[in-house]
PAZAPA-4460 file (N, C-alpha, C; in steps of 0.05 Angstrom, whole numbers, plus 32768, in hexadecimal, padded with zeros to 4 digits):
% residues 271
    n_x    n_y    n_z   ca_x   ca_y   ca_z    c_x    c_y    c_z   seq   type   mol
   8011   7FE8   8000   8000   8000   8000   8012   8019   8000     1      X     A
   800B   802C   7FEF   801A   8045   7FED   8014   8057   8005     2      X     A
   8024   806C   8007   8021   807E   801E   8009   8091   801B     3      X     A
   7FFF   8094   8002   7FE8   80A6   7FFE   7FD0   8095   7FF6     4      X     A
   7FB9   809B   8002   7FA0   808E   7FFB   7F8C   80A4   7FF3     5      X     A
   7F7D   809F   7FDE   7F6D   80B5   7FD2   7F4F   80B1   7FD7     6      X     A
   7F43   80C7   7FE0   7F26   80C7   7FE4   7F1A   80D8   7FCE     7      X     A
   7F0C   80CA   7FBC   7EFE   80D7   7FA6   7EE4   80E3   7FAF     8      X     A
   7EDE   80FB   7FA8   7EC5   8108   7FB1   7EBE   811F   7F9E     9      X     A
   7EA5   8129   7FA1   7E9D   8140   7F91   7EA7   815A   7F9F    10      X     A
   7EA3   8170   7F92   7EAE   8189   7F9B   7EA3   8192   7FB6    11      X     A
   7E89   818E   7FBA   7E7C   8196   7FD3   7E88   8185   7FEA    12      X     A
   7E8B   816B   7FE6   7E96   815A   7FFB   7EB3   8162   8000    13      X     A
   7EC2   8169   7FEB   7EDE   8172   7FEE   7EDF   818B   8000    14      X     A
   7ECE   819F   7FFA   7ECD   81B7   800A   7EC7   81B1   8028    15      X     A
   7EB3   81A0   802D   7EAB   819A   8048   7EC1   818A   8057    16      X     A
   7ECE   8177   8049   7EE3   8167   8056   7EFA   8179   805E    17      X     A
   7F02   818B   804D   7F19   819D   8052   7F12   81B1   8068    18      X     A
   7EFB   81BE   8066   7EF4   81D3   8079   7EEE   81C7   8095    19      X     A
   7EE2   81B0   8096   7EDB   81A4   80B0   7EF1   8191   80BA    20      X     A
   7F05   818C   80A8   7F1B   8179   80AF   7F0F   815F   80BB    21      X     A
   7EFD   8154   80AC   7EEE   813D   80B6   7EE7   812A   80A0    22      X     A
   7EEB   8110   80A5   7EE1   80FB   8094   7ECA   80EC   80A1    23      X     A
   7EB7   80E2   8091   7EA1   80D3   809C   7EA5   80B5   8097    24      X     A
   7EA3   80A5   80AC   7EA4   8088   80A9   7E87   807E   80AD    25      X     A
   7E7D   8073   8097   7E60   806B   8097   7E5D   804D   809B    26      X     A
   7E45   8045   80A3   7E3F   8029   80A8   7E44   8018   808F    27      X     A
   7E50   8001   8093   7E55   7FEE   807D   7E3B   7FE6   806F    28      X     A
   7E25   7FE9   807D   7E0B   7FE2   8072   7E01   7FF6   805D    29      X     A
   7E0F   800C   805A   7E07   8021   8048   7E1B   8026   8032    30      X     A
   7E29   8011   802A   7E3C   8013   8013   7E2C   8017   7FF9    31      X     A
   7E3A   8022   7FE5   7E2C   8027   7FCC   7E21   800E   7FC0    32      X     A
   7E2F   7FF8   7FC2   7E26   7FDE   7FB8   7E1D   7FCD   7FD0    33      X     A
   7E03   7FCA   7FD3   7DF9   7FBB   7FEA   7E02   7F9E   7FEB    34      X     A
   7E0A   7F93   7FD3   7E12   7F77   7FD2   7E2C   7F73   7FE1    35      X     A
   7E3B   7F88   7FE6   7E55   7F85   7FF4   7E52   7F79   800F    36      X     A
   7E3C   7F80   801D   7E39   7F76   8039   7E33   7F58   8039    37      X     A
   7E2A   7F4E   8022   7E23   7F31   8021   7E39   7F20   8014    38      X     A
   7E4E   7F2E   800A   7E63   7F1F   7FFC   7E70   7F0B   800E    39      X     A
   7E7A   7F13   8025   7E86   7F00   8038   7E71   7EF0   8047    40      X     A
   7E5B   7EFC   804D   7E46   7EEE   805C   7E3D   7ED5   804D    41      X     A
   7E39   7ED7   8033   7E31   7EC0   8023   7E47   7EAA   8024    42      X     A
   7E60   7EB2   8025   7E76   7E9E   8026   7E77   7E91   8042    43      X     A
   7E71   7EA0   8056   7E71   7E95   8072   7E5B   7E81   8075    44      X     A
   7E43   7E88   806C   7E2C   7E75   806E   7E31   7E5C   805D    45      X     A
   7E3D   7E5F   8046   7E44   7E48   8036   7E58   7E36   8044    46      X     A
   7E6C   7E42   8051   7E80   7E32   8060   7E73   7E23   8077    47      X     A
   7E60   7E30   8085   7E53   7E23   809B   7E43   7E0B   8091    48      X     A
   7E36   7E0D   807A   7E28   7DF7   806F   7E3A   7DDF   8069    49      X     A
   7E53   7DE6   8060   7E66   7DD1   8059   7E70   7DC2   8071    50      X     A
   7E74   7DCF   8088   7E80   7DC3   809F   7E6C   7DB9   80B4    51      X     A
   7E53   7DC0   80B0   7E3F   7DB8   80C4   7E39   7D9A   80C2    52      X     A
   7E39   7D8D   80D8   7E32   7D70   80DA   7E1D   7D6C   80F0    53      X     A
   7E14   7D54   80F3   7E00   7D4E   8107   7E0C   7D52   8123    54      X     A
   7E27   7D4F   8126   7E34   7D52   8140   7E37   7D6F   8148    55      X     A
   7E3C   7D81   8135   7E41   7D9D   813C   7E29   7DAF   8134    56      X     A
   7E13   7DA3   812C   7DFD   7DB2   8121   7DF3   7DC8   8133    57      X     A
   7DF0   7DC2   814D   7DE5   7DD6   815F   7DF8   7DEE   8163    58      X     A
   7E12   7DE8   8163   7E25   7DFE   8165   7E23   7E11   814E    59      X     A
   7E24   7E06   8136   7E23   7E17   811E   7E08   7E24   811A    60      X     A
   7DF3   7E16   8122   7DD8   7E22   8120   7DD6   7E3A   8133    61      X     A
   7DE0   7E38   814B   7DDF   7E4E   815F   7DF1   7E65   8155    62      X     A
   7E08   7E5E   814B   7E1A   7E73   8140   7E0D   7E82   8129    63      X     A
   7E01   7E73   8117   7DF5   7E80   80FF   7DDE   7E92   8107    64      X     A
   7DCF   7E8B   811B   7DB9   7E9C   8125   7DC4   7EB6   8130    65      X     A
   7DD9   7EB4   8140   7DE6   7ECC   814B   7DF1   7EDE   8134    66      X     A
   7DFE   7ED1   8121   7E0B   7EDF   810B   7DF6   7EEE   80FA    67      X     A
   7DDF   7EE2   80F5   7DCB   7EEE   80E5   7DBD   7F05   80F3    68      X     A
   7DBE   7F05   810E   7DB0   7F19   811E   7DC2   7F30   8127    69      X     A
   7DDC   7F2C   8123   7DF0   7F40   812D   7DF7   7F53   8117    70      X     A
   7DED   7F6C   8118   7DF5   7F80   8104   7E12   7F89   8109    71      X     A
   7E22   7F8C   80F4   7E3E   7F93   80F7   7E42   7FB0   8100    72      X     A
   7E51   7FB4   8114   7E59   7FCF   811C   7E73   7FD6   810E    73      X     A
   7E71   7FDA   80F4   7E88   7FE0   80E4   7E82   7FF9   80D3    74      X     A
   7E94   800C   80D5   7E91   8026   80C7   7EAA   802B   80B7    75      X     A
   7EA7   8034   809E   7EBE   8036   808C   7EBE   8050   807C    76      X     A
   7ED6   8058   8074   7EDA   806D   8060   7EEB   8061   804A    77      X     A
   7EE5   8067   8032   7EF2   805A   801B   7F06   806C   800D    78      X     A
   7F1C   8060   8005   7F31   806E   7FF6   7F3A   805B   7FE0    79      X     A
   7F4C   8066   7FCF   7F59   8055   7FBB   7F76   805B   7FBA    80      X     A
   7F86   8046   7FB2   7FA2   804B   7FAF   7FA8   8059   7F94    81      X     A
   7F94   8059   7F82   7F98   8066   7F68   7F8F   8084   7F6A    82      X     A
   7F9F   8095   7F5E   7F99   80B2   7F60   7F8C   80BD   7F47    83      X     A
   7F87   80AC   7F32   7F7C   80B6   7F19   7F6D   80A0   7F0B    84      X     A
   7F59   8095   7F18   7F4A   807E   7F0E   7F2F   8086   7F03    85      X     A
   7F2A   8080   7EE9   7F11   8088   7EDD   7EF9   807D   7EEC    86      X     A
   7EFA   8064   7EF5   7EE4   8059   7F04   7EDD   8069   7F1D    87      X     A
   7EF1   8073   7F2A   7EED   8083   7F42   7EE3   809F   7F3C    88      X     A
   7EED   80AB   7F27   7EE3   80C5   7F1F   7EC5   80C3   7F18    89      X     A
   7EBE   80AF   7F0A   7EA2   80AC   7F01   7E90   80A6   7F19    90      X     A
   7E98   8094   7F2A   7E86   808A   7F3F   7E85   809D   7F57    91      X     A
   7E9B   80AA   7F5F   7E9C   80B7   7F78   7EA3   80D5   7F77    92      X     A
   7EAB   80DF   7F5F   7EB4   80FA   7F5D   7EA4   810A   7F48    93      X     A
   7E8A   8106   7F49   7E77   8115   7F38   7E7F   8113   7F1A    94      X     A
   7E84   80FB   7F12   7E8B   80F5   7EF6   7EA3   8105   7EEC    95      X     A
   7EB7   8109   7EFE   7ED0   8116   7EF6   7ED2   8133   7EFD    96      X     A
   7EBC   813F   7F07   7EBD   815B   7F0F   7EC9   815F   7F2B    97      X     A
   7ECC   814A   7F3A   7ED5   814C   7F56   7EF3   814A   7F59    98      X     A
   7EFB   8140   7F70   7F18   813F   7F76   7F1E   8124   7F85    99      X     A
   7F38   811E   7F86   7F41   8108   7F97   7F54   8114   7FAC   100      X     A
   7F4C   8111   7FC5   7F5C   811C   7FDC   7F71   8107   7FE4   101      X     A
   7F8A   810E   7FE1   7F9F   80FB   7FE8   7FA7   80FC   8005   102      X     A
   7F9C   80EA   8015   7FA2   80E9   8032   7FBB   80DA   8037   103      X     A
   7FC9   80E2   804C   7FE1   80D4   8055   7FD9   80BD   8067   104      X     A
   7FDD   80A5   805D   7FD6   808C   806C   7FE1   808C   8088   105      X     A
   7FFA   8096   808A   8008   8095   80A4   7FFA   80A6   80B9   106      X     A
   7FEA   80BA   80B0   7FDD   80CB   80C3   7FC9   80BC   80D5   107      X     A
   7FBD   80A6   80CA   7FA8   8098   80D8   7FB3   8081   80E9   108      X     A
   7FCD   807A   80E6   7FD8   8063   80F3   7FD7   8065   8111   109      X     A
   7FDB   807D   811C   7FDD   8081   8139   7FC1   8082   8146   110      X     A
   7FAC   8082   8136   7F91   8083   8141   7F88   8066   8147   111      X     A
   7F85   805F   8160   7F7E   8044   8168   7F61   803C   8161   112      X     A
   7F51   8050   815A   7F35   804A   8155   7F2E   8044   8138   113      X     A
   7F42   8046   8127   7F3F   803E   810B   7F57   802E   8102   114      X     A
   7F52   801D   80EE   7F69   8010   80E1   7F65   8011   80C3   115      X     A
   7F7C   8012   80B5   7F7C   8015   8098   7F82   7FFA   808C   116      X     A
   7F72   7FF2   8078   7F77   7FD8   806B   7F71   7FDA   804D   117      X     A
   7F81   7FCC   803E   7F7B   7FC8   8021   7F64   7FB5   801E   118      X     A
   7F52   7FBB   800B   7F3C   7FA9   8006   7F47   7F8F   7FFA   119      X     A
   7F3C   7F79   8004   7F44   7F5E   7FFB   7F32   7F55   7FE5   120      X     A
   7F3D   7F50   7FCD   7F2E   7F47   7FB6   7F31   7F2A   7FAF   121      X     A
   7F45   7F1D   7FBB   7F4B   7F01   7FB4   7F38   7EEE   7FC3   122      X     A
   7F27   7EE0   7FB4   7F13   7ECF   7FC1   7F20   7EB8   7FD0   123      X     A
   7F35   7EAD   7FC5   7F43   7E97   7FD3   7F4D   7EA0   7FEE   124      X     A
   7F58   7EB8   7FF0   7F62   7EC2   8009   7F4B   7EC8   801C   125      X     A
   7F35   7ED3   8011   7F1D   7ED8   8021   7F13   7EBE   802F   126      X     A
   7F12   7EA9   801F   7F09   7E8F   802A   7F1C   7E84   803F   127      X     A
   7F36   7E88   803B   7F49   7E7F   804F   7F45   7E8E   8069   128      X     A
   7F40   7EA8   8067   7F3C   7EB8   807F   7F22   7EAF   808D   129      X     A
   7F0D   7EA8   807E   7EF4   7E9E   808A   7EFA   7E84   8099   130      X     A
   7F09   7E72   808D   7F10   7E59   809B   7F1E   7E5F   80B5   131      X     A
   7F30   7E72   80B5   7F3F   7E78   80CE   7F2D   7E84   80E3   132      X     A
   7F1B   7E96   80DA   7F08   7EA3   80ED   7EF5   7E8F   80FA   133      X     A
   7EEC   7E7B   80EA   7ED8   7E68   80F4   7EE5   7E51   8103   134      X     A
   7EFF   7E4F   8103   7F0D   7E39   8110   7F05   7E34   812D   135      X     A
   7F01   7E49   813D   7EF9   7E44   8159   7EDF   7E35   815C   136      X     A
   7ECD   7E38   8149   7EB4   7E29   8149   7EB9   7E0C   8144   137      X     A
   7ECB   7E07   8131   7ED2   7DEB   812A   7EDE   7DDD   8142   138      X     A
   7EEE   7DEB   8152   7EFC   7DDF   8168   7EEB   7DDD   8182   139      X     A
   7ED4   7DE9   8180   7EC3   7DEA   8198   7EB8   7DCF   81A1   140      X     A
   7EB8   7DCB   81BB   7EAE   7DB2   81C6   7E90   7DB1   81C1   141      X     A
   7E86   7D9A   81B8   7E6A   7D97   81B2   7E58   7D99   81CA   142      X     A
   7E64   7D96   81E2   7E54   7D97   81FB   7E50   7DB4   8205   143      X     A
   7E5B   7DC7   81F7   7E59   7DE3   8201   7E3C   7DEC   8201   144      X     A
   7E35   7DFC   8215   7E1A   7E06   8217   7E17   7E1E   8204   145      X     A
   7E06   7E1B   81F0   7E04   7E30   81DC   7DF6   7E49   81E6   146      X     A
   7DEB   7E48   81FE   7DDF   7E60   8209   7DF0   7E6D   821F   147      X     A
   7E08   7E62   8222   7E1B   7E6D   8236   7E28   7E86   822D   148      X     A
   7E32   7E96   8241   7E41   7EAE   823B   7E5A   7EA9   822B   149      X     A
   7E68   7E92   8232   7E80   7E8B   8224   7E7B   7E87   8206   150      X     A
   7E66   7E79   8200   7E60   7E74   81E3   7E58   7E8E   81D6   151      X     A
   7E48   7E9E   81E3   7E3F   7EB7   81D7   7E57   7ECA   81D2   152      X     A
   7E69   7ECB   81E5   7E81   7EDC   81E2   7E93   7ED3   81CB   153      X     A
   7E97   7EB9   81CA   7EA7   7EAE   81B4   7E9B   7EB4   8199   154      X     A
   7E81   7EB0   8197   7E73   7EB5   817E   7E74   7ED2   8176   155      X     A
   7E72   7EE4   8189   7E73   7F01   8183   7E8E   7F09   8179   156      X     A
   7EA3   7EFD   8184   7EBE   7F02   817B   7EC2   7EF9   815E   157      X     A
   7EB7   7EE1   8158   7EB8   7ED7   813D   7EA9   7EE9   8129   158      X     A
   7E91   7EF1   8132   7E81   7F03   8121   7E8F   7F1D   811C   159      X     A
   7E9C   7F28   8130   7EAB   7F41   812C   7EC1   7F3E   8117   160      X     A
   7ECF   7F27   8118   7EE4   7F22   8105   7ED9   7F1E   80E9   161      X     A
   7EC2   7F11   80E7   7EB5   7F0E   80CD   7EAC   7F29   80C2   162      X     A
   7EA1   7F3A   80D3   7E98   7F54   80CA   7EAF   7F65   80C0   163      X     A
   7EC6   7F63   80CE   7EDD   7F72   80C5   7EE8   7F68   80AB   164      X     A
   7EE6   7F4D   80A7   7EEE   7F42   808D   7EDB   7F4C   8077   165      X     A
   7EC1   7F4D   807E   7EAD   7F57   806B   7EB3   7F73   8063   166      X     A
   7EBC   7F83   8076   7EC0   7FA0   8071   7ED8   7FA5   805F   167      X     A
   7EEA   7F91   805C   7F01   7F95   804C   7F02   7F83   8033   168      X     A
   7EEB   7F75   802D   7EEB   7F62   8017   7ED7   7F6A   8002   169      X     A
   7EDF   7F65   7FE9   7ECD   7F6B   7FD2   7ED2   7F56   7FBC   170      X     A
   7EBF   7F56   7FAA   7EC1   7F45   7F92   7ED9   7F4E   7F81   171      X     A
   7EE7   7F3B   7F76   7F00   7F41   7F66   7EFA   7F53   7F4E   172      X     A
   7EE1   7F54   7F46   7ED9   7F66   7F2F   7EDF   7F83   7F35   173      X     A
   7EE1   7F8A   7F4F   7EE6   7FA6   7F57   7F03   7FAC   7F5C   174      X     A
   7F15   7F99   7F55   7F31   7F9B   7F5B   7F3E   7FB5   7F50   175      X     A
   7F34   7FBE   7F39   7F3F   7FD6   7F2C   7F3D   7FEF   7F3E   176      X     A
   7F2B   7FEE   7F51   7F27   8005   7F63   7F3F   800A   7F76   177      X     A
   7F4E   7FF4   7F7B   7F65   7FF6   7F8E   7F5D   8002   7FA8   178      X     A
   7F46   7FF9   7FB3   7F3A   8006   7FCA   7F49   8001   7FE4   179      X     A
   7F4A   8016   7FF4   7F55   8015   8010   7F3F   801F   8022   180      X     A
   7F3C   8013   803A   7F27   801C   804C   7F31   8023   8067   181      X     A
   7F26   8038   8073   7F29   803D   808F   7F12   8030   809D   182      X     A
   7F17   8020   80B1   7F02   8011   80BF   7F01   8018   80DC   183      X     A
   7EE9   801C   80E6   7EE4   8024   8102   7ED0   8010   810E   184      X     A
   7ED6   8005   8125   7EC5   7FF2   8133   7EBD   7FFD   814E   185      X     A
   7EA9   800E   8150   7E9F   8017   816A   7E91   8001   8179   186      X     A
   7E90   8003   8193   7E80   7FF0   81A3   7E66   7FFE   81A9   187      X     A
   7E50   7FF1   81A1   7E35   7FFD   81A6   7E25   7FE9   81B7   188      X     A
   7E1D   7FF2   81CE   7E0F   7FE1   81E1   7DF3   7FEB   81E5   189      X     A
   7DE0   7FD9   81E2   7DC4   7FDF   81E6   7DBE   7FDC   8204   190      X     A
   7DBD   7FF3   8212   7DB7   7FF3   822F   7D99   7FF5   8233   191      X     A
   7D8C   7FDE   8232   7D6F   7FDD   8234   7D65   7FE7   824F   192      X     A
   7D74   7FE2   8264   7D6B   7FEA   827F   7D68   8009   8280   193      X     A
   7D7B   8017   8275   7D7A   8034   8275   7D6F   8041   825C   194      X     A
   7D66   802F   824A   7D59   8038   8231   7D6B   804B   8220   195      X     A
   7D83   8042   821B   7D95   8051   820B   7DAB   803F   8200   196      X     A
   7DBA   804A   81EC   7DD1   803C   81E1   7DEB   8049   81EC   197      X     A
   7DFD   8037   81F3   7E17   8040   81FE   7E2C   803B   81E9   198      X     A
   7E3C   804F   81E4   7E52   804D   81D0   7E6D   804D   81DE   199      X     A
   7E7E   803B   81D6   7E99   803A   81E0   7EAD   8038   81C8   200      X     A
   7EC5   8043   81CC   7EDA   8042   81B8   7ED0   804D   819D   201      X     A
   7EC1   8063   819E   7EB7   806F   8186   7EC6   8089   817F   202      X     A
   7EC7   808E   8165   7ED6   80A6   815C   7EC7   80C0   8163   203      X     A
   7EAD   80BF   8164   7E9C   80D7   8169   7E81   80CD   8171   204      X     A
   7E6F   80E0   8177   7E53   80D8   8179   7E4A   80CC   815F   205      X     A
   7E37   80B9   8160   7E2C   80AF   8147   7E1A   80C5   813B   206      X     A
   7E1F   80CB   8122   7E0F   80DF   8114   7DFF   80D2   80FE   207      X     A
   7DEC   80E1   80F3   7DDB   80D6   80DE   7DD7   80EA   80C7   208      X     A
   7DD6   80E0   80AF   7DCF   80F1   8098   7DBA   80E2   8088   209      X     A
   7DA9   80F1   807A   7D94   80E5   806A   7D9D   80E5   804D   210      X     A
   7D9B   80CE   803F   7DA2   80CC   8023   7D8E   80BA   8015   211      X     A
   7D81   80C6   8001   7D6E   80B7   7FF1   7D59   80A7   8001   212      X     A
   7D4F   80B4   8015   7D3A   80A8   8026   7D45   8095   803B   213      X     A
   7D5F   8094   803E   7D6B   8082   8052   7D79   8092   8067   214      X     A
   7D7A   8088   8080   7D88   8095   8096   7DA3   8086   809A   215      X     A
   7DB9   8094   8096   7DD3   8086   8096   7DE4   808F   80AE   216      X     A
   7DEB   807D   80BF   7DFC   8084   80D6   7E1A   8086   80CE   217      X     A
   7E28   8098   80DC   7E44   809B   80D6   7E53   80A7   80EF   218      X     A
   7E6D   80A4   80EF   7E7E   80AF   8103   7E92   80C3   80F6   219      X     A
   7E9A   80D7   8104   7EAC   80EB   80FA   7EC8   80E5   8102   220      X     A
   7EDA   80E6   80EF   7EF7   80E3   80F4   7F04   80FE   80EE   221      X     A
   7F0E   810B   8103   7F1A   8125   8100   7F38   8122   80F9   222      X     A
   7F41   8133   80E7   7F5E   8134   80E1   7F68   8151   80E5   223      X     A
   7F5D   815E   80F9   7F64   817A   80FE   7F7C   817E   8110   224      X     A
   7F86   8168   811C   7F9D   816B   812E   7FB7   8165   811F   225      X     A
   7FCA   8177   8122   7FE4   8174   8115   7FF4   815D   8122   226      X     A
   8000   814D   8112   8012   8138   811C   802D   813E   8111   227      X     A
   8041   813D   8122   805C   8145   811A   8065   8136   8101   228      X     A
   806C   8145   80ED   8077   813B   80D4   8064   8127   80C5   229      X     A
   804A   8127   80CD   8037   8115   80C0   801F   8125   80B8   230      X     A
   801F   8133   80A1   8008   8142   8098   7FF1   812F   8091   231      X     A
   7FD8   8138   8094   7FC1   8128   808E   7FBD   8125   8070   232      X     A
   7FC1   813B   8061   7FBC   813B   8044   7FD6   8142   8036   233      X     A
   7FDC   8132   8021   7FF5   8137   8012   7FF0   8143   7FF6   234      X     A
   7FDA   813C   7FE9   7FD5   8147   7FCF   7FB7   8147   7FC8   235      X     A
   7FB0   8157   7FB5   7F96   8158   7FA9   7F98   8153   7F8B   236      X     A
   7F88   8141   7F81   7F87   813C   7F64   7F6C   8145   7F5A   237      X     A
   7F6C   8158   7F47   7F53   8161   7F3C   7F4A   814F   7F25   238      X     A
   7F30   814B   7F23   7F24   8138   7F10   7F27   8142   7EF3   239      X     A
   7F23   8130   7EE0   7F26   8137   7EC4   7F13   814C   7EB9   240      X     A
   7EFC   8151   7EC7   7EEA   8166   7EBF   7EE9   817D   7ED3   241      X     A
   7EFA   817B   7EE7   7EFB   818F   7EFC   7F02   81AB   7EF2   242      X     A
   7EF5   81C0   7EFD   7EF9   81DB   7EF4   7F09   81EC   7F07   243      X     A
   7F16   81E0   7F1A   7F26   81EF   7F2E   7F3D   81FE   7F20   244      X     A
   7F44   8215   7F2C   7F5D   8223   7F25   7F70   821C   7F3C   245      X     A
   7F87   8210   7F35   7F98   8205   7F4A   7FA0   8219   7F5F   246      X     A
   7FA6   8232   7F57   7FAE   8246   7F6A   7F98   824B   7F7F   247      X     A
   7F7F   824B   7F75   7F68   8250   7F88   7F65   8238   7F9B   248      X     A
   7F69   8220   7F91   7F68   8208   7FA3   7F7E   820A   7FB7   249      X     A
   7F95   8213   7FAF   7FAC   8215   7FC1   7FA5   8229   7FD8   250      X     A
   7F98   823F   7FD1   7F90   8253   7FE5   7F7B   8247   7FF8   251      X     A
   7F67   8239   7FEC   7F52   822C   7FFC   7F5F   8219   8011   252      X     A
   7F71   8208   8007   7F7E   81F5   8019   7F8E   8203   802F   253      X     A
   7F9D   8218   8027   7FAD   8227   803A   7F9C   8234   804F   254      X     A
   7F86   8240   8047   7F73   824D   805A   7F69   8239   806F   255      X     A
   7F69   821F   8068   7F5F   820B   807B   7F76   81FA   8088   256      X     A
   7F8E   8205   8086   7FA5   81F8   8094   7FB4   81E3   8084   257      X     A
   7FB0   81E2   806A   7FBE   81CE   8059   7FCE   81DC   8043   258      X     A
   7FE2   81EB   804B   7FF1   81FA   8038   8003   81E9   8026   259      X     A
   8010   81D5   8032   8024   81C5   8023   8018   81AD   8015   260      X     A
   8002   81B0   8007   7FF4   819B   7FF9   7FF9   819E   7FDB   261      X     A
   8002   8189   7FCE   8006   818B   7FB1   7FEB   818A   7FA2   262      X     A
   7FEA   8199   7F8D   7FD2   8199   7F7C   7FDA   818C   7F61   263      X     A
   7FCB   8177   7F5A   7FD1   8169   7F41   7FB7   8167   7F31   264      X     A
   7FBA   8164   7F17   7FA3   8162   7F06   7FA1   8147   7EF9   265      X     A
   7F89   813C   7EF6   7F86   8123   7EE8   7F92   8123   7ECC   266      X     A
   7F9E   810D   7EC5   7FAA   810B   7EAA   7F97   80FC   7E97   267      X     A
   7F7F   80F6   7EA1   7F6C   80E8   7E91   7F60   80FA   7E7B   268      X     A
   7F5A   80EE   7E64   7F4E   80FD   7E4F   7F2F   80FA   7E4F   269      X     A
   7F25   80EF   7E65   7F09   80EB   7E68   7EF9   8105   7E68   270      X     A
   7EE5   8107   7E58   7ED5   8120   7E57   7EB7   8118   7E56   271      X     A
***
């Protein structure tokens, strides 16, 4: 993975990101392609069918019930390793009128609440990771009480690992995107006794925005704090149809604390 990861966006999003010094990490359930959330899930359920026997049936049945009922607490922001990709300009940067913000990957490393990962496109590797994640179920004693706290805790750990694999896995057909993701796993507890939800290890308060009739939860990741010798943003790439004047963009960035950012223009002939 290179040192710069690019967030493609339209001009309004670019303005808001720079002025607010904030990225939004949205629920994995609200990705552009809804099939993404089922990509790994379908493989997991298929694997369970393959290994289930009459001896371990109750264990896998109980696990599958928990898995199907447990919504993933996974929130992501998407980037690409490519700084001038037509597919990204078309899909995420207003058909080429937007920009790609080149973030410094190292800036996020010291934040314990997020981790950066390349998207995994290799199906063989995805299936190997599923085998590893499900291994504790295979080794489980058939006499274990499936309603016990120990069983429930083990299953929740497995489900968390599956959800994190889901958050970084895609169909190989999308490989050209060279996607990189920032992943956030807040702990959300339903406190029924006090009639509220408790959040732990979260980046910010959970916020919501409305898009096309849907309510989408997200967390804010601030990059307003200076880190010694580790700038948050290294360069801006303007899209093939973008109308920016580089000097004006330089002033805009400088006014918001990003003076030493390179401005580059797309080399694509896409119009």
